[in-house]
N, C-alpha and C positions, 0 to 999 in steps of 0.2 A: 447366551454366548458363554463358552466354557472359560475358566480362568486363564488358561494358556492362550486362548484366542483374544481375550480381553488384554492380557499383558502385551501380546504382539501388536494389537491395535494401538495401545498407549505408547509403545516404543516408536511406532510409525508416525504417531502424532508429535512425539518429541523431536523426531527427526525433521518433520515438516516445520515445526516451531523453530528449530535452529536455522533452517534455511530461510524462513520468513524474516527472522530478526537480522540475519546477514544481508538480505536484500533491502530490508528498511534502512539499515545503517548506510548502505551504499546510496539508496535514494536521498536520504537526508543530507549526506556529504555532498552529493551532486547539487542538490537544491541550495546548500549554504554556499558552494562555489559560484553558483549562478548569481546569487545576491551579491556577492563580492564583485561581479563583473557588470552588474546593472548599474547604469548611471543614476537612476532613482529608485531607491529601494522600495517605494510605495507602488511600483509598477504591478498592476493586476491584470490579467488576461482572462476575462470570464469565458471567452469563446475556447481558449486552450483548456481551461479546467472542464468545461462541458465535454470537450473532446476526449479527454482522458477518462472521464467517468463513463461515456458512451462506449469506448474501447474496452474498458473493463468489464462493463456489463455484457457486452457482446462475447467476450472471450469466456466468461463464466457460463454462458448458456442460460436458458430459461429457468431451469431449477434454482440457481443460486444468484441470479442477476441482482435481486434486491439486496441480498446479503453482502455481495461484493460491492455494490454501490454505497452501502452504509459504511463499510470498512474503508473504502476509498475516499469517502468524504472525510473521514477522520485522518487518513493519511496525507491528504491535501492539506487540511488544516494544521496538522503537525509540521509539514514541510514549510508552510509559510512562517510558522513560529521560529524555525531554525534560520530563516532568512532575516529575521529581526536584528 
């Protein structure tokens, strides 16, 4: 890959990273507001968590489903932390 192509790819990754961060902040904000509305903060819905992971894997397609599942596992973990 030529230097110019590499720089272009890096710029594309930087833009994707900015979008990811913005979406994560949005997700965490929503998760936090959900916690404020729950009557019991320790409410855990394993079925909902499994559904979110399943949808994420399906959306990623076969090539990246395991990678996306690993990332989503961490996103869910961090979402729970902001709800504490």
